[in-house]
C-alpha positions, -999 to 999 in steps of 0.1 A, spaced: 0 0 0 28 25 10 58 9 -7 65 40 -29 59 65 -2 92 83 6 78 98 38 70 63 51 104 49 42 122 78 59 102 74 91 107 36 92 144 42 91 142 64 122 124 38 144 141 28 177 154 -8 180 125 -32 185 122 -58 213 115 -95 207 79 -104 202 56 -120 177 25 -98 181 24 -61 187 -4 -42 204 -4 -6 192 -20 18 218 -42 41 197 -61 71 212 -71 85 178 -47 115 179 -21 124 154 8 105 170 -10 72 177 -27 71 143 5 77 125 22 51 147 -5 26 138 1 29 100 39 29 105 36 -3 126 12 -19 102 38 -16 75 67 -26 98 48 -57 109 42 -66 73 79 -63 65 89 -82 97 61 -108 94 47 -100 128 11 -98 139 -6 -65 149 -36 -55 170 -49 -22 186 -55 -14 222 -78 16 230 -84 28 265 -114 51 272 -108 68 306 -143 83 305 -129 116 316 -141 137 286 -175 140 269 -160 132 235 -140 101 247 -168 76 236 -166 92 201 -129 86 201 -134 49 209 -159 45 181 -137 63 157 -107 41 164 -128 9 163 -142 19 129 -107 27 116 -95 -8 126 -126 -24 110 -119 -4 78 -83 -17 76 -89 -52 90 -70 -47 122 -78 -66 154 -93 -42 180 -94 -44 218 -107 -18 242 -116 -10 278 -139 18 291 -138 31 326 -170 28 346 -182 47 376 -169 19 398 -135 23 382 -135 60 390 -143 53 426 -111 33 430 -76 47 437 -88 83 442 -58 90 464 -36 89 433 -52 120 418 -66 123 383 -34 117 364 -23 89 387 -57 72 385 -57 75 347 -22 59 345 -32 31 369 -64 24 349 -45 25 316 -19 0 327 -46 -22 343 -64 -22 309 -32 -30 290 -26 -59 313 -60 -75 308 -59 -68 270 -25 -85 267 -40 -117 281 -71 -113 259 -51 -106 227 -21 -128 232 2 -98 222 38 -97 234 46 -60 232 27 -28 237 37 0 213 30 36 223 33 69 203 58 89 224 77 111 199 106 135 201 84 163 212 72 142 241 108 135 249 117 171 250 87 180 270 95 153 296 131 164 299 121 201 303 94 193 328 117 172 349 144 200 348 118 226 359 107 204 388 143 195 397 160 163 387 193 145 384 210 127 355 184 100 358 156 124 351 172 143 323 176 112 301 138 113 297 117 85 282 133 51 274 126 35 241 120 1 257 110 -7 292 93 -36 311 68 -25 337 55 -48 364 17 -44 370 2 -69 394 12 -103 381 17 -90 345 49 -76 329 41 -49 304 68 -49 277 66 -14 263 82 -1 230 83 35 220 95 33 183 90 69 172 110 87 199 133 100 172 104 114 151 88 148 155 51 157 155 54 177 122 69 146 106 40 124 118 15 149 105 32 151 72 31 113 69 -6 112 76 -12 139 50 9 119 25 -15 89 29 -47 110 32 -54 98 67 -74 119 92 -73 117 130 -92 128 161 -81 158 182 -82 156 220 -94 190 231 -75 188 264 -43 189 244 -51 225 235 -55 238 271 -27 250 293 -41 235 326 -14 209 328 23 217 331 31 195 300 8 215 278 22 248 291 57 235 281 43 223 247 24 255 238 45 282 255 80 272 264 90 250 234 78 275 207 97 303 226 129 282 227 127 275 190 121 312 184 151 322 204 173 295 188 161 273 160 169 236 166 170 240 204 144 213 210 166 188 191 195 198 213 174 192 244 166 156 232 203 151 224 212 162 259 188 136 272 206 109 251 240 121 265 226 120 301 214 84 296 249 73 288 263 92 318 236 78 341 243 42 329 280 46 339 272 63 371 247 36 381 272 9 375 298 26 396 272 32 424 262 -5 424 299 -14 428 303 10 457 273 -5 475 286 -40 470 318 -30 487 306 -6 515 270 -16 522 262 -39 551 228 -55 544 225 -71 579 225 -36 595 212 -17 565 240 8 567 266 23 544 302 31 552 307 67 543 342 72 554 352 78 518 341 110 500 336 102 463 324 129 439 289 144 445 272 126 416 283 92 427 274 98 464 239 109 454 234 80 430 244 56 458 218 72 481 191 70 454 197 33 448 198 26 485 164 43 490 149 25 460 162 -9 472 143 -3 505 111 4 487 113 42 491 114 51 454 82 71 455 95 96 482 128 104 465 133 140 456 163 162 449 159 180 482 157 147 501 189 133 485 208 166 492 198 164 529 211 128 532 242 137 513 249 164 539 249 136 565 275 118 544 298 148 542 295 161 578 307 137 605 284 145 634 270 115 654 233 116 660 224 139 631 194 125 612 171 130 582 136 121 593 107 112 571 72 99 578 82 64 565 119 62 574 149 77 592 185 79 583 210 86 610 248 93 611 268 71 635 305 73 634 315 64 598 281 49 589 247 61 576 221 38 590 186 35 575 155 25 595 122 20 576 91 23 598 66 -5 598 34 4 578 
């Protein structure tokens, strides 16, 4: 169908490396990115002799969301693509309210993905995160305060554990921009559905998309590409830093007492990566912040017995040449 389409061939060459899997499930909302992704993946699967299906999740948070679901379903029917969907009910909305609207939506989406994986027999979930999303994520994390780990942004492949199910995610179009995706859809005469919430500036991501990124491009053309490139560099630095921190913990961490020997004073980035891994290994990943790590790092640098960093769920105390962590029982 698209063999002689130069736009298609150019975008296929820019896809990120694919994971193993016989059947792909493309997450399609109906927007530009996901519809373009669907047709790219349809051609890619034809070339690689893999199966394809579509997952659609209706969070029932907008009046037009039911229309989106019908539109995607009809698109799949028109092109003979297997379709699976989940729609949130009032009972679903009553669960996990403590997560907030965005947290609830993410939880429902992953829950839906998990059940549709079993239903469809798919191996990999493919999502439409593009280079614009990557730049937005990096800028958003920088504004909120992050380390090297945050700056490297969205990974092209990741395995997420949700309940008893492992969600193997692939983001193939992280190197492709929104204008390129729009141009591809125009080249094949394909329409899409526009989510009206993407046009509002209620959320921080939308403010970055509509206000900050255009300003950066106006000040210096190509700046968004440079932000994404910085993220790629940060990923390489973080990989090396993480490996060094793991080696440090193997040598200086006493698991029986949950304490670290801090008599050495390695560079700041390594100390703070050691602290971050230590907290994550103790199930405290959700409470990690830049400010918290800086406070714990101060304990490492200043030898003063009895000083402590206290939190609602844990306490870290300095005793002689050790940092000692006590996690409170829930």
